[in-house]
Structure formats: C-alpha cells, structure tokens
C-alpha positions, 0 to 999 in steps of 0.5 A: 553571440559573444557575451553568451558564450562568455557567460557560459565559459563563466559558468561550467557545467558537467551533464553529471552535475546537471543531473544531479541539480534536476534530480534535487529539485526533485526530491525537493519537490517530492519530500525527503526520500521521494515518497509520493505514495503519501498525498493527494489521493494517496491520503485517502488511500492510507485513511481507508487502510487505518480504519480497515485496520482499526474495524478489523481489530475491532472485530477479530479481536471482539471473536477471539476473547468470545466466541473461538470456538465456535469458528476459529478458523473465520476468526484467525482469518480476521486476524490476520487480514486485520495485520495485512491492514496495518502493514499495509498502512504503515508501510504506505505512508513510509518514504523509501524503496524498502516500504515501497516493495512492503506496501506492494507485497501486503497488499498483494496478500490481501488482494490473494487474501479476498479472492480466496476467501470469497472463493472458499466461502461461497463454493464451501460454506460449510468452512466460513460459518461464521463471516470473515472480512474477507468473505465473500468479497468482503460484502458485509463492508461493501466490497470494500476489501475487494476493491481496495488491494485492486487501487492501491495496486493501481497507486503503487505502480502509478507512484512507484520509486524509479530507477537511478543509477546506483539501482540499475 
C-alpha cells in the first residue's frame, strides 16, 4: 500500500492534465482535427456524392449548351444540384467544425431541393417540361437523390464534433 502511495507522489497529475492527455489520444486515433466523417461508411457516402457531382455537372452542362431554350428552369436547377453535390463532396471530406457546418448546410439544401422540386414536378408538371436531377424525387436516378441527403444527415449527426470547453 505504501509503495502505491509513493508512486502517485512521484507522478502527480491534475484532472486537467489527464483530460488533455485523453484528448490527445482521441485526436491521434481520429486523425488531425478529429474528423471521422471521411472514414468507414463516410467514404462511400463521399464517393456517391462525388459521382452525383460529376454526373449532374455533365448532364447540366450538356443540357445548357445544347437545348437551354427548351427548359431553362429545369436545366439551371440541374446545374444548381451539381453545385450542391460538389460542395457536399468537398465539405464531407474535409476536417474541422467549419466544414462540418458547410456539410450540414449542403445536405439540408439538397434535401429541401429534392422535396420541393420533386413535389413541384408532380403537382405542376408544366413548369418542368424536362426532368432535372431532383424531378419526381430523383426517379431517374433510382430515388437516390431522395435517400442520399437523409443518409447524409444521419451520418453527420452521428459524426458531429463534440463541444469542448472553448466551444461552449
């Protein structure tokens, strides 16, 4: 018993020092900045967003260059969707609380866009004579545009940064 007491006397450590040590171990485990959004299933999510960013950009670019006058609103919405997918891809891959907030904003904009454009394309089909990425809730893409932001928000919620003393 006396030996254990002597060992503690030789290496006193405050609660703050122990917490800092634990925090540095956690940071080492999760990488610089503590980003865990781009690991495991997050990599698949980022890859799907990247594919959608590329495909929506190609689709919108082709439509705008070749037949913009046919349905300018639909084609501009496809270009906007491409931009949202690109921002979501980059922000999901980056570390830091600012990028986390950008990710949440991008995925929320995507969800609202899919729901609004999907609803309008059903109830006011005259306004959408040609399909966009988000028309009919992404039916042309196997409804992935409707499911993807929900999965993205769930992933972001589960991987949200923890609040430290400085953040409170």
